[in-house]
N, C-alpha and C positions, 0 to 999 in steps of 0.2 A: 768392364766391371772390375777386372783385376787391377787396372790402373787406379781406379777410384778407391778401391779397398786399400791399396798400398799407400795412396796419398793420405787417407784417413788414419791409417796406422802410424805413419810418420808424424802426422800432426798430433796425435794422441801421445806418442812417445816424447815429442818435443815439449808439449804442455806439461807432461808429468815430470820430466827431468829438469826443466827450467823453473817451474813454479811449485808444483805440489811436493815433489821429493825433498827439496831444501826446506820447505815449510814444515813438513812432517818431522824431519830430523831436528829442526830447531825447537819444535814443540815436544820433543821426546816421544813421538808416536811412530817410531820406525817400524813397529810391528804391524802398522796399518798400510805399509807401502803397496801391497797388492790391491787393497781396497781403494787406495788413492789413484792407482792406475785405472781402475774401473770407473772411478768418479770422473776422471779426465775424459773418458769416452762418453759418459752420459752428458757432460757439459758440452762437448763438441756436437753431439747429436742435437741437443737443444738449440745450440747456436745455428746449426744448419736449418732446423725447422723454422726458426724465426726469420732467417734470411729468405727462405722460400715463401713464407707467409707474406713478407713485405714486398718481395719482388714479383710474386705471381698472384696470390689471392687478393691482396689489396687493390691492384689495378682492376681485377675482375669486379670487385665490389663497386668501384667508381664507375665501371662501364655499365653494369646492369643492376643497380641497387633495387631491393624490394621496397625500401622506404627511405625517406630523408633522415639524416642523422640529426637528432634533436637533443640527445642527452650525452654529451661528450664526457661528463664526469663519470657516468656509469661505465663508459668504455675504458677510461683510464684505470678504473678499479679492476676491470677485467684484464687489462694488460699486466697489472701487478700480479694477479693470480697466475697468468701465463708465465711470467718470468720466474716466479717462485717454483713452479712445477717443472718447466722445461729446462731451466738452468741448474736443476739439481738441489735446490735449497730444501725442498720437501723431502727428497730422498736422503739428504744429509741428516735431517731431523729423525727420520725413521732409523737410520743407521745407528744412532746413539740411543735410541729408545726401544724400538720394537724388534730390530734385527737380532739382538742378543737373545730375546725370548724365542724367536724362530729357530735360531741355532741350537738352543737348548732342547726344543721340541723335536727337531730333526735328529739330534744326537741321541735322544732317548729312544726314538723309533729305530735308529740303526742298532742300538744295543739289543733291542728286542727282536732283531732279525729282519726288520723291514728293509727291503731293497727297492731302489728306484726302478720304476717300470718305464722303459724307454719305448715310447709309442712308435717312433719311427723305425724301430727294429722289427716291427711286425711285417714290414715290406722290404725284405733284404734285397740288396742290389740297387733297386730304384731309389730308395731313400738314402743311399750313399751319396747321391747327388744333393748338394747342399740346398739348392733352391726348391727341390721337391719336398725335402724334410721341412723347410721353412713354411711352405704353403700348407702342409698338413697341420703343423702346429698353429698356423694363423687361423685356419678354419676352426680348430678345436677351441682356441682361446676366444674366438668370436662367438661360438656357441655358448661358452661359459659366461661371456660378457652380456649376452642377450638375457640370460636368466638372472644375472646380478641386477641388470636394469629393471627387469620385471619385479624383482624383489624390492627395489628402491621405490617402486610405485604401488606395491601391494601391501607392505607392512607399514602401519601408521607411524611407528617410531622412526623407521628409515626414511619415510617420505618427509617427515618433519625436518630432517637434515638435508635431504636431496632437493627439497622445495627451493632452497637458495639458488640452485642451478637454473630453475625454471622462472625465477623472479626477474630475470633480465628481460626487459621489454624492448631493449634496443640491441638485438642480436647482431654480432659481428664475428669475424674470424677469431677474436680474442675471447669469445664467450665459453669455449669448451671447458676451460679449467676453473670456471667460477663455481666452486664447490665448497661445502663445509669440510674442514680438515678431518673431522671425524668420519664423514662420509667417504672421503678419499682413503682413510686408514682402513676401514672395513673393506672397501673395494679392492685396494691393493693387496691386502692380506690374503684375500681369497685367491687372487691371481698368483701370488707367490706360492701359496700352498699347492695350487694346480701345477705350477711350473716344477716344483720339487717332486710332485707325485708322478708326472709323466716324463721327467728327465729332459727338460728343455735346457740346451746349452746356454750359458750366459750371453754369448754373442747373438744367438737366435732370439733370446728374450728381449735384448736391446732393440733388435731390428723389428720385432713384432710391436713393441711399444711405440717405436718411432713411426712406423707405418700407420698404426692406429691413430696416434695423436694428430699426425698431419692430415689424415683423412677427416678426422673430426673437426679440425679447424676449418676445412672447406665446407663441411656440412653446416656449421653454425654461421657461415658467412652471410652478410647482408647482400645476398646474390640471387637474382631471379634466374635460376638455372635448373633444368632437369635433364635427364639423360635419355629421353625417348622411351617408348613403351618397352623395348627390350632392355635397354641400359638400366632403367629404373629397377629392373628385377635381377640385375647382376651386381650392382654396387649402389650404396646409399648416396643419394644426391642431396644438395642443399634444400630442394623442394620437399623431398620425402621427410627429412629430419625436421624441417620447420613445422610440418604438420604435427609432429610430436610435441612441439613447444606452443602450439596454438591454444589460445584461451578457450576453455570449455570443450576442448576436443582431445588434445594429445595426452592428457594425464587424468582423464575422468573415465568412468566406467562406460562400456558400450551402451548402457541404457540411458546415458545422458543424451542431450540433444546433439544433433550432428554438427551444429555450428553455434557460435555464441549468439544468444538471442539479442534483440534490440535492447531489452532490459539490462542485460549484462553490459553491453557496450555503453549504455547510458549511466551505468553505475547504480541501478536500482536493485533492491534486495530481491533475490530469487531463491528457491529451495536449495538446500545443500545437496551435493552430489557425492557419489562414492569414488574411491580411488580406482584407477584402472588405466585405460588409455590405449594408444596404438603406436606403431612404428618404434619399437624398442630396439631394433637392430643397431649395432655399432658400426660394422663395415658392410655386412651382407644382409639384404632384405629377405634372404631365404627363410630364416627362422620365423619372421613375422608371417610370411606366406604359409609356412608349414603349420604354425600354431594359431592361425586365424586372427592375428593382430595387425595385419598390414592395411594401410589406407593409402591408395594410390591416386586420390583425387588431385587434380592439377589446380591447386589453389595456394594462395599466399596470404594466410590470415594473420591478424595481430598476435603477438606472442606475450606470454606472461601467465599469471595464475588468476583464476576467477576472483579470489578474495582480495586481489589488488584493485579491482574495479567494482566488486559487489560488496556493499556494506554488510556487516553482521547485524544481529538483532538489536545491537546498541547503536547502529548507524555508523560504525567505524570500519575503516579499511585496514587490512593487515600491513604492518610495517616490517619490511625485510632488511632494513638498514641501507645506508648510502655508502659507507666506507667499509674497508676490509674488516676492521676490528668490530664495528657495529654489526656487520653481517654475521660474523662468527659468533658474537655474543647473543644475538637474537636467535640464531640457530640453536644454541644451547637452551635458551628459554623455551623455544618451541618443543624441544626434545623433552623438557620437564613439564610441558603442558601449561606454561606460564606466559605464553605470547601467541 
């Protein structure tokens, strides 16, 4: 681990010194050198994730696919989302827009006597070990992420944005980052606030995000895989998460039917259902088990949203857009109640 850490640090230093540092100087942005160094780290982490996805998860998809690939255009759009998020383009946009606001808020709290509460300091000695501290923060962030995900499926305005993520009917390892940018903004803002609140070190935050994203890429893969009766209750598998994306199951209330009816599959009009769902966990299924939202049925159902196959009272199916910009635009229209 020490060798890998040193190798990563050297690569980050080289990337910063050879590319980012000269660029920042030439643009008159020398005051952002520290942020540039951090950005180099995020970029490398994203590159490593994509390499692992291509070398490990992609062969698994070809080995045991759930379904045949029929919509390559949708997958290419998902790849664009992945590159935007994993290679730091979305974080760069946040840096110039939202981060100054966060700095102002945190600064105001500091002036009023607010001090960061270091969660890992509650267990002196043991949490001096970096990996123990990382595991504690990983569990805490996963708990927060579970409730963020519940909120995305509970509040109508939030679901109207988050629905874009569920509109992918050809799930692959690229589907995790298929989100509306406003949805990502709300999601990431909450996580940043929690990180500031409990005193997560920047390096730990990067590691938590990287572990979470890579695991989510596996969960969304077109892969017929589960972890066994015990393993399914320790870490979220592609089978467990696919249940969350299943039409008529994963994002509807527990009072909805347990499976898509033949009418839904045939595209016939059926009664509207309420928001809700199952399997909201991000890394650990523990929270679903604790709060009664776990569904461990060993099934691989079609994915998507009911209104993509169920016409409304006018006989129309909902359009979530085919390209990146059309999907973002239609998300805004849904948020305003116009689509």
